[in-house]
BALO-375486 format. One record per residue (C-alpha): residue in three letters; x, z, y. Coordinates in Angstrom, 3 decimals, padded with zeros to 6 digits, always signed. Layout:
<sites>
@residu ALA&x X&z Z&y Y
...
</sites>
This chain:
<sites>
@residu UNK&x +004.947&z -011.213&y +037.621
@residu UNK&x +004.125&z -007.412&y +037.795
@residu UNK&x +000.303&z -008.607&y +037.724
@residu UNK&x +000.754&z -011.158&y +034.744
@residu UNK&x +002.603&z -007.950&y +032.849
@residu UNK&x -000.409&z -005.652&y +033.462
@residu UNK&x -002.914&z -008.417&y +032.017
@residu UNK&x -000.492&z -009.056&y +029.256
@residu UNK&x -000.752&z -005.341&y +028.389
@residu UNK&x -004.182&z -005.129&y +028.698
@residu UNK&x -004.653&z -008.162&y +026.219
@residu UNK&x -002.045&z -006.340&y +023.917
@residu UNK&x -004.031&z -003.088&y +023.998
@residu UNK&x -007.248&z -004.726&y +023.194
@residu UNK&x -006.023&z -006.528&y +020.408
@residu UNK&x -004.316&z -003.439&y +018.969
@residu UNK&x -007.729&z -001.528&y +019.296
@residu UNK&x -009.568&z -004.256&y +017.535
@residu UNK&x -006.929&z -004.479&y +014.862
@residu UNK&x -007.539&z -000.821&y +014.357
@residu UNK&x -011.061&z -001.070&y +013.707
@residu UNK&x -010.370&z -003.962&y +011.143
@residu UNK&x -008.090&z -001.582&y +009.354
@residu UNK&x -010.427&z +001.102&y +009.252
@residu UNK&x -013.208&z -001.337&y +007.634
@residu UNK&x -010.938&z -002.630&y +005.359
@residu UNK&x -009.877&z +000.817&y +004.386
@residu UNK&x -013.318&z +001.925&y +004.139
@residu UNK&x -013.849&z -001.224&y +001.705
@residu UNK&x -010.573&z -000.885&y -000.189
@residu UNK&x -011.483&z +002.731&y -001.117
@residu UNK&x -015.018&z +001.786&y -002.069
@residu UNK&x -013.531&z -000.755&y -004.718
@residu UNK&x -011.012&z +002.225&y -006.002
@residu UNK&x -013.800&z +004.398&y -006.418
@residu UNK&x -015.847&z +001.847&y -008.426
@residu UNK&x -013.023&z +001.456&y -010.815
@residu UNK&x -012.515&z +004.970&y -011.452
@residu UNK&x -015.984&z +005.999&y -011.795
@residu UNK&x -017.260&z +002.767&y -013.820
@residu UNK&x -014.276&z +002.311&y -016.032
@residu UNK&x -011.325&z +004.492&y -015.943
@residu UNK&x -013.008&z +008.254&y -015.786
@residu UNK&x -015.870&z +007.738&y -018.463
@residu UNK&x -013.192&z +006.500&y -021.064
@residu UNK&x -010.821&z +009.331&y -020.637
@residu UNK&x -008.111&z +007.012&y -019.126
@residu UNK&x -005.517&z +008.746&y -017.048
@residu UNK&x -003.942&z +005.978&y -015.054
@residu UNK&x -001.241&z +008.119&y -013.543
@residu UNK&x -001.163&z +009.666&y -010.318
@residu UNK&x -003.388&z +012.350&y -008.503
@residu UNK&x -006.452&z +010.297&y -010.111
@residu UNK&x -005.051&z +010.732&y -013.622
@residu UNK&x -004.899&z +014.237&y -013.186
@residu UNK&x -007.939&z +014.747&y -011.971
@residu UNK&x -009.630&z +012.781&y -014.563
@residu UNK&x -008.091&z +014.913&y -017.243
@residu UNK&x -008.791&z +018.188&y -015.527
@residu UNK&x -012.580&z +017.053&y -014.974
@residu UNK&x -012.911&z +016.975&y -018.810
@residu UNK&x -011.693&z +020.544&y -018.971
@residu UNK&x -013.460&z +022.118&y -016.038
@residu UNK&x -016.911&z +021.576&y -014.256
@residu UNK&x -015.261&z +020.329&y -011.222
@residu UNK&x -016.020&z +016.262&y -010.585
@residu UNK&x -013.365&z +013.761&y -010.287
@residu UNK&x -013.797&z +012.997&y -006.603
@residu UNK&x -013.670&z +016.726&y -005.609
@residu UNK&x -010.505&z +017.435&y -007.821
@residu UNK&x -008.897&z +014.316&y -006.241
@residu UNK&x -009.612&z +016.011&y -002.659
@residu UNK&x -008.337&z +019.150&y -003.821
@residu UNK&x -005.018&z +017.843&y -004.850
@residu UNK&x -004.550&z +015.742&y -001.766
@residu UNK&x -005.030&z +018.500&y +000.700
@residu UNK&x -001.341&z +019.901&y +000.238
@residu UNK&x +000.074&z +016.482&y -000.108
@residu UNK&x -001.705&z +015.205&y +003.316
@residu UNK&x -000.144&z +018.135&y +005.036
@residu UNK&x +003.238&z +017.201&y +003.902
@residu UNK&x +002.477&z +013.485&y +005.013
@residu UNK&x +001.485&z +014.454&y +008.606
@residu UNK&x +004.874&z +016.383&y +008.609
@residu UNK&x +007.221&z +013.780&y +007.572
@residu UNK&x +005.520&z +010.327&y +007.624
@residu UNK&x +003.793&z +007.879&y +010.196
@residu UNK&x +000.905&z +009.403&y +011.653
@residu UNK&x -000.977&z +006.167&y +011.959
@residu UNK&x -000.564&z +005.708&y +008.057
@residu UNK&x -001.779&z +009.187&y +007.488
@residu UNK&x -005.054&z +008.924&y +009.580
@residu UNK&x -005.732&z +006.128&y +007.400
@residu UNK&x -004.933&z +007.911&y +004.330
@residu UNK&x -007.118&z +010.721&y +005.274
@residu UNK&x -010.030&z +008.446&y +005.785
@residu UNK&x -009.366&z +006.722&y +002.275
@residu UNK&x -008.955&z +009.985&y +000.483
@residu UNK&x -012.303&z +011.409&y +002.237
@residu UNK&x -014.249&z +007.852&y +000.949
@residu UNK&x -012.702&z +008.163&y -002.499
@residu UNK&x -013.802&z +011.796&y -002.831
@residu UNK&x -017.509&z +011.156&y -001.478
@residu UNK&x -018.075&z +007.753&y -003.468
@residu UNK&x -016.437&z +008.712&y -006.733
@residu UNK&x -018.807&z +011.684&y -007.324
@residu UNK&x -021.693&z +009.930&y -005.363
@residu UNK&x -021.324&z +006.766&y -007.848
@residu UNK&x -022.048&z +009.300&y -010.532
@residu UNK&x -025.755&z +009.640&y -009.402
@residu UNK&x -026.400&z +006.014&y -008.474
@residu UNK&x -024.045&z +003.522&y -010.815
@residu UNK&x -023.983&z +002.997&y -014.263
@residu UNK&x -020.944&z +003.437&y -016.332
@residu UNK&x -019.078&z +001.101&y -019.173
@residu UNK&x -018.727&z +002.745&y -022.384
@residu UNK&x -015.969&z +001.866&y -024.588
@residu UNK&x -017.529&z +003.733&y -027.778
@residu UNK&x -017.607&z +000.269&y -029.571
@residu UNK&x -013.850&z -000.316&y -029.580
@residu UNK&x -013.781&z -001.984&y -026.150
@residu UNK&x -011.254&z +000.507&y -024.376
@residu UNK&x -009.092&z -002.441&y -023.614
@residu UNK&x -011.561&z -003.966&y -021.416
@residu UNK&x -012.181&z -000.887&y -019.424
@residu UNK&x -008.556&z -000.432&y -018.985
@residu UNK&x -008.174&z -004.061&y -017.835
@residu UNK&x -011.345&z -003.838&y -015.333
@residu UNK&x -010.764&z -000.454&y -014.248
@residu UNK&x -006.975&z -001.143&y -013.417
@residu UNK&x -007.981&z -004.184&y -011.732
@residu UNK&x -010.501&z -002.770&y -009.509
@residu UNK&x -008.081&z +000.144&y -008.304
@residu UNK&x -005.417&z -002.276&y -007.906
@residu UNK&x -007.438&z -004.481&y -005.628
@residu UNK&x -008.459&z -001.251&y -003.769
@residu UNK&x -004.781&z -000.151&y -003.492
@residu UNK&x -003.651&z -003.623&y -002.525
@residu UNK&x -006.067&z -003.810&y +000.277
@residu UNK&x -005.087&z -000.378&y +001.637
@residu UNK&x -001.401&z -000.889&y +001.508
@residu UNK&x -002.137&z -004.568&y +003.486
@residu UNK&x -003.538&z -002.302&y +006.393
@residu UNK&x -000.593&z +000.311&y +006.189
@residu UNK&x -002.539&z +002.825&y +004.709
@residu UNK&x -002.494&z +004.827&y +001.126
@residu UNK&x -005.081&z +006.523&y -001.057
@residu UNK&x -002.795&z +009.639&y -000.780
@residu UNK&x -001.626&z +011.553&y -003.940
@residu UNK&x +001.697&z +010.108&y -005.517
@residu UNK&x +001.803&z +007.345&y -002.689
@residu UNK&x +002.644&z +010.074&y -000.019
@residu UNK&x +005.215&z +011.353&y -002.833
@residu UNK&x +006.580&z +008.076&y -003.133
@residu UNK&x +006.756&z +007.423&y +000.592
@residu UNK&x +008.685&z +010.702&y +001.193
@residu UNK&x +011.103&z +009.990&y -001.764
@residu UNK&x +011.877&z +006.446&y -000.456
@residu UNK&x +012.434&z +007.975&y +003.009
@residu UNK&x +015.286&z +010.154&y +001.831
@residu UNK&x +016.718&z +007.574&y -000.923
@residu UNK&x +015.647&z +004.020&y +000.475
@residu UNK&x +017.727&z +002.437&y -002.441
@residu UNK&x +015.338&z +003.693&y -005.034
@residu UNK&x +012.627&z +001.018&y -006.117
@residu UNK&x +008.969&z +002.041&y -005.648
@residu UNK&x +008.455&z +000.934&y -009.301
@residu UNK&x +011.202&z +003.375&y -010.781
@residu UNK&x +009.520&z +006.167&y -008.666
@residu UNK&x +006.008&z +005.398&y -009.721
@residu UNK&x +007.037&z +004.907&y -013.528
@residu UNK&x +008.614&z +008.332&y -013.704
@residu UNK&x +005.471&z +010.139&y -011.975
@residu UNK&x +003.020&z +008.004&y -014.172
@residu UNK&x +004.707&z +009.020&y -017.543
@residu UNK&x +004.342&z +012.754&y -016.608
@residu UNK&x +000.518&z +012.171&y -015.987
@residu UNK&x -000.067&z +009.834&y -019.189
@residu UNK&x +001.804&z +012.601&y -021.294
@residu UNK&x -000.670&z +015.166&y -019.590
@residu UNK&x -003.669&z +013.291&y -021.037
@residu UNK&x -002.224&z +012.670&y -024.476
@residu UNK&x -001.737&z +016.357&y -024.842
@residu UNK&x -005.177&z +017.163&y -023.538
@residu UNK&x -007.242&z +014.273&y -025.556
@residu UNK&x -004.977&z +014.164&y -028.589
@residu UNK&x -005.731&z +010.425&y -028.948
@residu UNK&x -002.844&z +007.898&y -028.586
@residu UNK&x -005.465&z +005.114&y -027.674
@residu UNK&x -005.824&z +006.787&y -024.332
@residu UNK&x -002.183&z +006.629&y -023.664
@residu UNK&x -002.458&z +002.833&y -024.526
@residu UNK&x -005.259&z +001.970&y -022.489
@residu UNK&x -003.553&z +004.247&y -019.539
@residu UNK&x -000.420&z +001.916&y -019.834
@residu UNK&x -002.714&z -001.220&y -019.725
@residu UNK&x -004.649&z +000.075&y -016.585
@residu UNK&x -001.515&z +000.963&y -014.826
@residu UNK&x +000.318&z -002.470&y -015.580
@residu UNK&x -002.950&z -004.189&y -014.617
@residu UNK&x -002.955&z -002.223&y -011.284
@residu UNK&x +000.607&z -002.885&y -010.389
@residu UNK&x -000.028&z -006.680&y -010.976
@residu UNK&x -002.843&z -006.771&y -008.380
@residu UNK&x -001.044&z -004.609&y -005.764
@residu UNK&x +001.790&z -007.156&y -005.961
@residu UNK&x -000.546&z -010.165&y -005.798
@residu UNK&x -002.286&z -008.709&y -002.756
@residu UNK&x +000.232&z -007.056&y -000.764
@residu UNK&x +003.876&z -008.506&y -001.916
@residu UNK&x +003.550&z -011.932&y -003.372
@residu UNK&x +005.872&z -012.795&y -005.962
@residu UNK&x +009.361&z -012.386&y -003.946
@residu UNK&x +011.322&z -009.637&y -003.952
@residu UNK&x +012.447&z -010.219&y -000.396
@residu UNK&x +011.748&z -012.573&y +002.710
@residu UNK&x +013.911&z -014.096&y +005.234
@residu UNK&x +012.192&z -015.080&y +008.619
@residu UNK&x +013.094&z -017.076&y +011.365
@residu UNK&x +011.315&z -015.988&y +014.655
@residu UNK&x +010.544&z -018.339&y +017.817
@residu UNK&x +009.014&z -016.655&y +020.636
@residu UNK&x +009.360&z -016.263&y +024.518
@residu UNK&x +009.282&z -012.530&y +023.909
@residu UNK&x +012.251&z -012.345&y +021.439
@residu UNK&x +013.681&z -009.262&y +023.141
@residu UNK&x +010.530&z -007.279&y +022.838
@residu UNK&x +010.156&z -008.278&y +019.189
@residu UNK&x +013.803&z -007.333&y +018.365
@residu UNK&x +013.565&z -003.912&y +019.925
@residu UNK&x +010.320&z -003.378&y +018.038
@residu UNK&x +012.023&z -004.366&y +014.526
@residu UNK&x +015.175&z -002.277&y +015.450
@residu UNK&x +012.861&z +000.563&y +015.936
@residu UNK&x +011.826&z +000.300&y +012.372
@residu UNK&x +015.667&z +000.244&y +011.460
@residu UNK&x +015.466&z -003.652&y +010.553
@residu UNK&x +018.518&z -005.615&y +010.750
@residu UNK&x +018.061&z -008.392&y +013.442
@residu UNK&x +020.604&z -011.291&y +014.475
@residu UNK&x +019.770&z -013.453&y +017.612
@residu UNK&x +020.817&z -017.248&y +017.798
@residu UNK&x +020.860&z -019.100&y +020.928
@residu UNK&x +018.644&z -022.459&y +020.679
@residu UNK&x +017.828&z -025.106&y +022.665
@residu UNK&x +014.451&z -027.393&y +022.481
@residu UNK&x +015.526&z -030.967&y +021.654
@residu UNK&x +012.265&z -032.195&y +023.615
@residu UNK&x +011.985&z -029.430&y +026.556
@residu UNK&x +015.618&z -028.460&y +027.006
@residu UNK&x +014.372&z -024.853&y +027.065
@residu UNK&x +017.009&z -022.242&y +025.964
@residu UNK&x +015.677&z -019.589&y +024.103
@residu UNK&x +016.627&z -017.083&y +021.492
@residu UNK&x +015.676&z -017.280&y +017.788
@residu UNK&x +015.277&z -013.891&y +015.591
@residu UNK&x +016.775&z -013.932&y +012.100
@residu UNK&x +015.643&z -011.135&y +009.799
@residu UNK&x +015.516&z -010.297&y +005.903
@residu UNK&x +013.025&z -007.706&y +004.904
@residu UNK&x +011.941&z -006.126&y +001.621
@residu UNK&x +008.647&z -007.376&y +000.223
@residu UNK&x +007.007&z -004.133&y +001.000
@residu UNK&x +008.121&z -004.397&y +004.684
@residu UNK&x +006.798&z -008.080&y +005.217
@residu UNK&x +003.338&z -007.298&y +006.189
@residu UNK&x +004.576&z -004.736&y +009.044
@residu UNK&x +007.108&z -007.219&y +010.243
@residu UNK&x +004.320&z -010.125&y +010.636
@residu UNK&x +002.028&z -007.413&y +012.143
@residu UNK&x +004.901&z -006.471&y +014.827
@residu UNK&x +005.335&z -010.190&y +015.852
@residu UNK&x +001.771&z -010.757&y +015.997
@residu UNK&x +001.199&z -007.656&y +018.387
@residu UNK&x +004.046&z -008.824&y +020.630
@residu UNK&x +003.306&z -012.423&y +020.803
@residu UNK&x +000.321&z -013.978&y +019.010
@residu UNK&x +001.656&z -017.459&y +019.680
@residu UNK&x +004.976&z -017.065&y +018.081
@residu UNK&x +006.346&z -019.588&y +015.452
@residu UNK&x +007.493&z -017.933&y +012.534
@residu UNK&x +009.404&z -019.371&y +009.345
@residu UNK&x +009.327&z -017.434&y +006.218
@residu UNK&x +011.250&z -018.220&y +002.993
@residu UNK&x +011.513&z -016.551&y -000.356
@residu UNK&x +015.011&z -014.808&y -000.831
@residu UNK&x +015.611&z -014.527&y -004.506
@residu UNK&x +018.365&z -011.855&y -003.655
@residu UNK&x +019.683&z -010.490&y -000.636
@residu UNK&x +022.958&z -008.182&y -000.756
@residu UNK&x +024.204&z -005.726&y +001.808
@residu UNK&x +023.175&z -002.577&y +003.544
@residu UNK&x +019.784&z -001.888&y +003.062
@residu UNK&x +019.471&z -004.194&y -000.045
@residu UNK&x +021.130&z -004.490&y -003.194
@residu UNK&x +024.803&z -003.497&y -003.258
@residu UNK&x +027.362&z -006.254&y -003.069
@residu UNK&x +029.138&z -005.909&y -006.402
</sites>
């Protein structure tokens, strides 16, 4: 039995190492896609789509400093705070993402042509730029990383006030950045295009990471239910165990039931996969979940 546990532990470590490599590759790809959106469509058309990227684009028109360099400079204090208050694995991926965005955004300036909206096609720049940025961010979030900037601020706010929705926090922060862009450019079209880019970006993030539902209900059937339950409890997830018996085998086992916000769904799946790749999981959409950790029961 002890030998079997050692073999299982070794296999789990190998799978974890492989997943880490895959995560880094996808984070690099996601950051490159994000940088393309910024360089090709957003920055050359003076669109400030919120966050650190938006502030950097506005300031790059007022200073000789490039957009990528400004993004990195603003992220330095935020990443320090992230390492203090947030998950270290997430922050390592964030550092890789920010470094990649910094280098590629400035490098693309010498290699990749940009799309000009001088003919009145600013809406196209906002649509395609927002889509590429959303794809980049969505892929990043899938691998439990971030692109730095306001993502770090949002995660810290949510840690202190978990009932606040991501959309509300993001909207408040973006309003300030878009307003700053309006003051500098003195052009209402810039504001309208920024709103379009933010909207498109959020939709792509939702599609890639969260799906269309607010919450998910999972029933997990596994021979390692205790280990999975413990990992979920460590993540402050509510877990209920049911005794069940296989109709064919007659084997008794425990079934895990849990409800999670859509933002935590990918992480729960990863935990189950790490502990027991052979687990049987049933996932259903939950239109509304009421109680502790979710909406208040009123």
